[in-house]
C-alpha positions, 0 to 999 in steps of 0.5 A: 747499770742495774737498779733495784726499785723499791716503791712505797708511801714510806708514811714514814720510813723505817729500819725495815725498810733500810734492812731490806734494802741492804739485803737485797744490795747484799746479793749482787744483783743491784749497783743501787736501790732506789726508794720510789715515792708515791704520791698516791698509791692506787691501791690504797684509797684516801691519802692520809700521808704527810706531803710527799716532799717531806716523806722524800726528805725523812728518806734523805735524811734516813740513807745519808752518807749511803752511796748505793741508796737513793730517794727518787721523786720521778712519780711527783710529776706523773699523774695521780694516782701513781701507777708502776707502769707509768713509772717504769716507762718514765724511768726508762726515758730518763735514764735509758742506760739503766735497767730496772727491775721492782723489789717488792714484798709477797704480799703486793706480788700476790696483788700484782693482778690488779695492777694497771697493765699488770701483763705488760708488767709480768712480761717486761719487767724483772721481780725480786720478791722478798717473803712477808709471813702469811704471803707464801708464793707457790707457783714461779711467775714470768720474770720473778725470783725470791730474795733468799733469807730476808729478814722478816721485821713485824714493823710497820709505818701504822703502827709508828704513826699510831705511837707517835700519836699516842706521844709514845717512843719510836726511838730504834724503828726509824733511824735517829734523824727521821726520828729528830725532824718527825719530832722536831717538825710535829709530823704524825701528831 
């Protein structure tokens, strides 16, 4: 089975993440898209994120009843910070019959040379890239493909956390079940 891996902190997951995942599925490249929850991103020093299990739970709420979207906790048992190459190797061991590719924004793709074992990644894995404003990709790279017509939404988890801290509404920015859980539990206050 072909699986697209959408890595992120997802602090919290929002409709922008879901729209991109759905758009990727609509390309008929993958059978499923998995949200890989990163406990600690090596390129984001200092970690003010909610506990990884809470973020995973919020993703589960966001994708409830979606058969082609999955939340994945594979990085929870790996050393921190989380490195994509290590996650891909662990997934291949755990799911040897699946073929994994990475889904990421053009901003992250342009930072690939900073990633652990960059050359191994670009030589051995496929990347499916959605463009982000201000981060155009001019040169093709081995095993990389732009996803056409990706909807561009200016929604960020950082902005959602700011709205919550200022006691403003996050309605329509996150799925209702996620909003309800964040409010009930007092996350990000």
